[in-house]
N, C-alpha and C positions, 0 to 999 in steps of 0.2 A: 504493500500500500504506500510505502514511502517513495517509490520510483515514479517520477513524473515524465521522464524522457530517456532516450537512448542516443548514444553516439556510435556510429559505425566505425570500426577500425581506427586508424590514426594517420592523419596527414598523408593521404594518397600522393604519390609522386615525389615525396621528400626523399633525399639521399639517392636520387636517380633510380627510382624503383618502378617507373612506368614501363619503359622499354626493356625487354628481356630477350635473350638470344639462345635459349636452350632447346633441346629436342621436342619438348612438349609445346613450346611456342611455335615451332615449325609445323608440327602436326595440326595444331589448332588454326594456324594461319592458312594452311591448305584448305581446311574445312570452311573457314570464313570466305575464302576466295571462290570455292565451289558454289556456295550459296549466293554470292554476289554476281558471279559471271556465268554460271551454268555450264559454259563450255570453254575450252582453251582457245578456240577461235575468237570468242568475244574478249577473253583475257588478253590475247596477243594484240588485238586491235586496240584495246583500251591502253595498254602499256606501250604501244609502238615497238613491240619486240622485234620487228623486222630490222630495226637499227642494230648494227653490230651482229646481225644474224643470231638473235637471242630468242627466237620463237620456241615456245614450249609445246611438246606433243602430248603431254599429260600433266595433270595437276601434281602428280608425284614428282615431276621434274622441278617444281618450285623450290628455290633455295632462299635462305635468309639473306636479306640485302646488306650484308656487312663484310664478309671476307672475300671481297672482290679485288681484282688486280688494280683497277682504277675505280672511279666513282660508279656506284650502282645506279640503275635506272631511277630517276626521280619519281616516276609514277608508282613504281614498286615501293619505294620508301614511303610515299604518302599513304598508300594502302596499308602498309605495315603499321604506320602510326595510327591510322583510323582503326585498324584491328585492335591495337592495344588500348586505345581509348574506349572502344566498345567493351573490351574485357574488364576494364576498371568499372564501367557503369553496370555491367552485368554482375560483377562481384558485389558491388554495393546493393544492387537490387535483390540479390539472393539473401543478404543479411536483413534487408528491410522486410522481406516476406516472412522470414523466420520470426523476427521481432513482432510483426503485426499479428502473426498467428498465435504466438504464445504470450504476448503482452499487449493486448489490444487497448486502444484508447490513449496510448502514450505517444508523444511526438518523437520524431527521429531527426537527427542532424548528423553532419560530418564536419570535422574540423579541417578545413582546407588550409594550405600553406601559402605564404606570400611568394610571388614571382615564380610559381610553378604552373606551367601551361602545357604540360606534356599530354594532358587528356582534356576532354571537353567537360568542364565543370558544370555547364548548363545541363548536360544530359544526366550527370550524377544528381544535380539539384532536382531534376524531375522526380526522383525517387523519394525526396526528403520533404519534411514539413517545414523546415527552416535550415538555412546555412549557418555555419560558424567558421571562424578562421583563427589562426594563431598569429598574434600581432607582436612582432619583434622589431620595432622601428629602427633601432640602432644597429642591430645585427644585419638588417637588410641593406643598410648603407654600403656595407662591404660586398654584398651579393650582386647589387645592381651596377651596371656599367657607367657609373658617374665618373667625372673627371677627378683627378687627385685633389684639385682645389675644392671641388664640391664635397668630397669625402672628408677633407680636413675641416671645412666649414661646418658641416652637419654632424660631425663625429659624436658629439655629446647631446644632441637634441633629436637627431634624424632630420632628413629632408622633410619639409612641411607637407609633402604630398604622398609620402610612402604609405602611411596608415590610411589617410582618407581615400586614396585610390582603391585600396582593397576593401574598405568599408562599403564604398559605393558598388564595387564589383560584386561582392558577396551578398549585398542587399538584393541585387538583381538575380543572382544564382538562387537565393532563398525565396524568390517570388515576393519580395517586400519585407521579409523577416530575416534577421541575422543576429548572431551573438559574436562577441569576442570570447572564444573559449580559453585562450591562453594570452594574457596580456603581460608584456615584459615589465617586471617590477624593479629592475635594477640591472647590473651587468650580467651578461650571459656568458656562455663558455665555448661557443662553437664557431664564432667568427674569427678571422685572422687577428683582429684587435677587438677588445671587449671593454670599452671605457664605461665608467660610471655615468649614468644620465645626470644632466644638470639638475639641481634642486628645482622641483616644480614640474618636471617633465612627466612623471608617472600620473600626477593629477591631470596635467594637460591632455595626455593621451586618453585618459579615461573619459574626461568630459567630451573630447573630440569624438570618440566612438559613440557616445550617447547623442551628440549633436547630429551625427550621420544616421541615426535611427536604430542603433543597437538596443535590443531588449535587455541584454545582460552583458556585463563585463566581468569576466572571471580571470583570475591571475594564476600564472604558473611560476613558482609553486607556492604552497602555503608556508612551508618552512624549508630553508636551504638545507640540502642534504650534506652531512659532514663527510660523506664517503662516496666512492664509485664515480662513474663517468661524468656526472653532472654536479659534482661537489662545488664547482666554481660558478654555478648558475644561482643567481640570487632568488630569494623568496620573500614573502611578506613578513616572515619571521626569521631571525638570525639562526644559524645552525645550532641545533641542540638546545635552544632556549625558547621560552615563552616571552619573547621580547620583540617588539616591532622593529623591522628594518626601516631605513629611511623611506623606501617605497611603500612599505606597509602603513606608515604614518600618513602618507599622501592619499592612499586608498581610503583610510578612515576619514580623512578630511572631506573627500568627495561624498562619502556616505552621509556625513553630517550636513553637507551643503544640499544634497538631494532632499533630505528630510525637511529642510527649510523651504526650498524652492517648490516642492510638491511635484505632482505628476507632470511629465513632459507632454507637450502636444504631439499629435500624430504627425508623421512625415507626409509630405505631399509631393506630387510629381514635380520634377525639376523643369526649368525652361529649356534645358539642353539634354539631348540624348547622344551618347557616344556608343556607336555600334562596335562591339568587341567580338572578334571571331577567332576561336582557338585554332581552326584549320589554317588560317593565315599565318599564325605563329609557326605551325609545322612546315608549311610550304616555304616560307622564307628562311627557315632554318635549313631545310633541305637544299634550297637553291638561293642563297643570299645574293649572288651575283656581285655584290660588294661586301668585303669582309666585315664591315661595321653596320650592315643593314640588319637591324634587330626589331622585329615587329613590336615586341612588348615595350621596348624603349620608345619607339615612335608613338605608340598610344599614350604612354606616360607623359611624353613631352606635350602632346595635344591637351591632355588632361591638365597638366601644370599650367599651360597658357590660359585655359579657360578659368582656372582657379585664381590666377592673377587678376582676372576681371571680376572677382567676387561672386562667381556663379556657382549655384548648385548644379551637379551633373548626375544624370542617371546613366548607368551602363545598360545596354540592351543587346540581346542576341540577334544575329542577322535576320532571323525569320519573324521577329517581333513587330507588332504594329508600331508605326511611328506617328500616327495621327494624333494631333493634340500637342505635339512638341513644336514650339516656334522655331527651334534651331536643332538640326541633326548634323552630327559630324561623323564621317567615316574615314578615319586615318588611312586605312588600307583594308581591302577585302579581296583577296586574290581570286577566289571563285565566287561569282555572284550567282547563287542558286535562284531557281524560279521564285521561291518564297521571298528571298531577299529582294529580288527585282520588283515583285508586287508591292512589298512594303515601301520601297523607295519611290515607286511610281505614285503610291497613294499618300506619301508624305505631303502635308499641307503647309509645312514651314519651309524655311530656307535650309538647303542641304549643302554641306561642304564635303567634297569627295577628294581623297588624297591619292597619291601616285600608287601604281601597281594594282589598283582596284580593277577587277575584271580581266586580269592579265593571264588567267588560266581557266580552263574548264574543269569539269569534275574528274577528268582523266589526266590532268596536268598538261594539257595541250594548249598552245597559243590559240586563241579563238580565230576562226576563219576570217571574221571581219576585223580582226586585230583588237587589242585592248582599247577601251575598257569593255569589250565584248558586249554583253547584254545591255550595258548602259551607254552604248554608243549613241543611240537616239536621244536618250535623256540628257547627255552632256553635250552632244554635237561634236564629239572629238574622236580622232583615231590616233593612236600612238604608233608612230612609224619605227622608232628605235629608242633605246634607252642607254644611259651612260652612268656607270658608277664611278664616283670620284674619291680618290684616296685623300687622307687627311692633308689639309693645307691647300687643297684645290677647291675652288668654288666658282659659282657663276652668278653674276649680279642680276638682280631683278628690280625693275622700276615700272612706275605707272601709278595706278590707284593704291598700290602698296609697294614697299621697297625693302630690300634686304638681300640675302644671298641664298642660293641653293647650295646645299652641301650633301655629300654622300651619294645622292641620286638625282638625276633629272631626266625628263622625257622630251622627245622631239614629237610635237603634236601638230597634226593637221586639224583645223577646226572650222565649223560653220557658225560657232557661237561668238558672242561678243568677247573681245580680248581686253581684259582689265589691266593686265601687267605683262611685260615681256622680259625675256632673258636678254643678256647683252647683245646677242646676235639678232634680236628682233623676233625670235620665236615665241609663241604663246607660253606664258608661265602660269597665268591665272585666267580662266575663262568663265563666262556666265551665260547660261541659257535658261530663261524663265527664272525659276527659283533655285537653280542648281549651279554652284560654283565648283570648279575643278582646279586643284592645285597640282601642277605637273612636276613636283620635286619634293625632296626632303628639305624643309625650310629651316633655316637657322632661327634662333629664338626671336630675333627682332622681326623677321618676315612673318613667322607664324603668328606672333602677337597681332600684327597689323591685319593679317588675313582674317583671323577670328574676330577681331574687333569690328572690322568691316562687315562681317557676316551678322554680328549681333545688331548692328545698326539697321541692316536690311531687314532683319527679323523683328525689329522693334523690341529687343530684349534689353532691359535696363542693366547696366553694369556699374560696378564700384571698383575701380582700379586701386589695388593695394600694393604696398611694398612687397618685395619677394620673400620677406620673412613673416608676413602676416597672412592668415587665412580667415575667411568669413564663411560661415555655414548657417543656413536657415533651417529650423525645424518648426513647422507650423508658424506661429506668430513670434517665436523666439529667434533672435539673431545672436549667434555666438561669434566671438573673435578670439584668435589664438596667436600668441607671439612666440615664434621660434627664434627670434633674433637676439641681438645684444643692445638694441635701442628701444626707447619708449615709443609708444604709438598712441595717439589721441583718437578716441572713437569718433565716428561721424557725428556731425552736428545734429542735435535733437535726440541722440541716444540717452536714455536714462537707465543706467545699469541696475538690474535686479540681482546680479552676481558680478563681483569684481568692481573695478574702479574705472572712471572716465579715462584716466591715463593708464594704458596697458603696459605694465612693466615686462621685461624679458621673462619668458617662460610662464607668463600669467595668462589667464583667460578672463573673459567677461561675457555677459549676456544681457540683452535688453529686448523689450517688446517692440516690434516694428513690422 
């Protein structure tokens, strides 16, 4: 009677546990391929196996796409990734069915991990009643491909968007409901460097999770273990003692503040939808074309730029309805499925589409009508060729927006209006009806201008904030968080119900608005 809910397994994909290369994997992969393709003729056609004379006469001839002389077929690798993603979802579903049979009436969750995209979290989320995730903001600074200057700057606070990015992602995976199952309460033990968070950060992270809609914030762990592998991992209590750690004292402070503030309002739909696609992560990992093209980093930078404008952001899966969002951003979606195309066609707000969208079909082929494939009519564009740029190479962009293309740029033929061009006069930003297309990986300045232009076209109000401040709205409550080293004065008219008008470093405030 004391059990209210269940967590399946623990941190799927953490420690590189999604992809596996054993005999049982090969056996199951062959079975998965038989169900998907029915015949080797269809399989060979889908994979383009005629290239390098790799046609298969039988499903028994299928090999794992790893121990090859040179690179394996990218279509094979994508199917292998899809197969493993399906295996994770099926494994989770098996657990959920057992729980619902023997413990009916209890909710079920899974604690996802940060910056793990090896499987489709949305498909796992379909099995669950709510999502949860393990928030280690400082540890993830070392895991994400930040610059060394960024890592040094945010070493003791975390980057201001690491935790919020995942809160918003897992709120979507949980269909509107999420927990923080493990909140970092102090230094951890598993990153290359494990600094002590600055005083106030455990409190800030806790309030930030609540501001983003978390139902519960749970800390890992209750008491620091004096032994074994995680003995350097902080807890709410000191090792072997019934004595609060510094992080434990901050957690208690939040508990007291919540008691005074009362129940928090419900979360509401954000003005911006960010379309996040796990398959695009796999596709660009398989074929980056440029060494530093990382899908997850691209999405993070778009999210960061939107948050600099003081905006709430909802993550949505590619097939989700986009109706009702004034602004929709698609940083990259390599395969545009029929469901995704329908969703974008029906979007009644401004849509911003990024490079490499529609660049492959379901079999990893370049579309016959060239990228962006199914979105060619919607955007008015055809991508003739692409260029990946090594560090310190860039291409200037000017016009309605200005800045530089870095890492990636496309050579586009267009029937749409051209809002900005590259240095050679080629289209860099186009507009057709309510759809903008950005034909490059934009540097921070260019991306900020593109998204600010889009918000103006969409009629979305913004509040530009310093890069160390973040704003989040939950119902009629507005929260501000200071990750920096300077004071920040709240917007004129704010009357804090929590915190002060002058927001000190590592402090938070909330007001009605």
